[in-house]
C-alpha positions, 0 to 999 in steps of 0.5 A: 505560497512561494515561501513554503519551500523555504520554510520547509528548507528551514525546518530541514536544517533543524531536523538534520543537524549540520545540513547545508542547503544549497537549493530548494524546489517544490515537490509535486506529490501527495497533496495531503502533504506540504513537501519540498526537495532540498539540495544538500552537498552530496544528495537530494533530500525530501522534507514533508509536513502533513496537512491533515490528521489522516496524512499525519497518521499515514506518515507515522505508520510509514516511519514505523515501516521504514524503521522496521527495515533495518540494515539487514532486511534492506540488504536483501532487497534489490531496490532502494528504500527511503531512509529517515534522517530526522524530524522536527516540530512544524506547528501542531505537527512535524516535518520529516526529512528523508532521502530522495530516491531517483527514478520516474513513475509509470502507469499500470495501464501502460504495462503489456504482457511482454514488457521488460518491466514485468521481470523486475516487478516479479523480483520486487514482489518476491524479495519483499515476500521473502523477507523474514516475518521477524521484520514485522515482529521486531518492528511492532507491525501487524501480523495477520493469519490467513483466517484473520485476513478472510474475516477482515475481507468478509467484514469489508463486504458486509459494510459495502452490502450495508450501503444497499448499493451493491448489485446482487451478482457482484455481491454473490461472487464476492461472498462465494469467494470468501466462503470457499475455504481452500482459496484461503489456505495459504501462508501469510508473508511480509507484504508491502501492503499498498503496492502499486505503480505509484510506489515504484521508481524506474530507471533504464527498465529497472525498478530502482526504488520502492516508496510508500511503506505505511502498510508494511505487515505480515499479510496476504501476498495476493494483495501486492499483486492486485494492482496488476489487474489494472493492466489486464489478466494477461499481465498478472499471469505473466508476472505470476509465472515469473514470480513463481520461479523465485519462490514457493507460492503454493497454489497459483490459481488461489493466489490469482483468485484472491488478487482478483477479489482484492482488485474488485474490492477497491471499488467497495473501498471507494464506495465506502469512502464516498459514503463516509465522507458524504461525497455524492460524486464519489458514491456515483462514481463507485456505483457506476463502476459496480454497474459495469461489473454486472453481467460480466465475471471479470478477472475474479470470475475467470480466476475463480472458474480456473481455480475450481476446474483446473489444477494449480500450475506446476513448475513445467506449466510455469516454464511453458508459459514463460517460453510462450512469452514473446520477446519485447519489441518496444520500450516502456515509456515514462508517464505520469504517476498512476492515480490510485483508485482508493484515496483512503488507502491507509489503516483507517480504511476499515472504520465501522461507520455502518452497523452490519445488518441484523438479518445477515448476522449468521453470515458475518463471522461469529463473534466468538470465531473472530475473537479466537483470531484476535480481530473481533474486538477491533477494526483493522484501521482503528487498531493500527492507528492506536498502535502507531500512536503508542509505539512511534517514538519507541520504534523510531528512536534508534534508527533516526538517532544514527543520523543525529548528533543530539536527541530529537527532543533537543532539536525541536524548534519553536512552533512555526506560525500556522500562516507559513504553512499551506491551507489543507486542500478543500474537500 
């Protein structure tokens, strides 16, 4: 295994013409990638080779997302985004070289309602959601309406129910949320799509970089807020108050409800991942989490009740909430990277491995209604995977060519021996 960083360094010099490597070290990151940090003359670079097919698909999508973030959109963001410098063949897959962003990680659970970091988080969210939708349109990325997102959420609940492992009380509140039309009356925005603490880089209590752009699209901004509930409802509300000062959010209460729903549905995704991979340990873990959700309304129930019985927060209420926020008395410490609950957060997440139950056919969204919104004849994951495969080369040619002195096709090395790359992690 000691030769892996040096093999990756050699691939990096092939991917980026003129690159001079002064040093290389192992990179501790996603185990589905073989990766190393390369020290060049003026910066550190990251080279990654996917170890699995799923990782390769994820990498392709991230390349599309980064390519869509051209110079114009990047100039509007108050943080750095990785820049793709080149790629080359590595066995049956490819090695991709990108800029290495500085910064440390933190755990979502470490956040408190008065943490200094809440303001930068709100600013990051506002900046991403304020990007023009043309970023996704020109980049060939998914664009979904509010109705599309409601139907996809209903479909996920249907698949989870088909496992026969959902507690009735949990299923009931999920369905009540998706069946309440006013909660889904919102304007989709550009979204990061997989935002969580793991993808945020922090320096001096500022967010200096954002990683993981494989699910960049036009979608529900509430999805980018859901991870904050790992720290508690108070943290989500504190971020929402700051977020509302930067942009017109519509109904904050409805945004909060959808964020809480997405947070709970992460357990459904974890359950489906276990069922699809036939991993009983994952299934048991998900069932235990679902059981703990019985008998308590949780963040979703509380948010839904507030939305049903109270009017949305206006500007004066938001200002009052901010004034009530106490001063910070301690500093957020750097910790290990937050481990995401859903290990399958990529666009293969919506695969239909379980047929919907016949007796629920009337509730699963009429096929005709779904077709009107362009989602009935495809699963979200399958469609995006195929889309990535068809458009990756076209979307990446222009951004990457700015850093290359010759076409990518002329830089490809001969396939390296498979023995030089690490074995895929055991399941």
